[in-house]
C-alpha positions, 0 to 999 in steps of 0.5 A: 683121446680116443673113444671107448667101446662103451662110449661108442655103444652109448652114443650109437644107441642115442642116435638110434633112439633119436632116429639118426645115422652117422658115418663111423668117422663121425660116430667115433668123434662124438663118442670121443667127447661123450665122457666130457659131456656126460660129466658136464650134464651130471655136474648140472644135477649135482647141485643140491640147492637146485634140486627142486628149483623152478624152471625159469622157462615155462609155456602158459597156454592162457598167456596174455599178449601185451603190447609194450609199445603203448 
């Protein structure tokens, strides 16, 4: 499968926003897989039951450190 011009532009914008520069051949490789990756990410958000799910990982500044060895 080859990368479309749209996917190449999108991947280029994402890399630029992240402050990354890559060679043209690597950009083409990333753009080739972008469609599959985007579909996978969209599928994660397509599950209605998970719309308001609470994330499993959470940072708590007031967390207690418990010594489990005792």
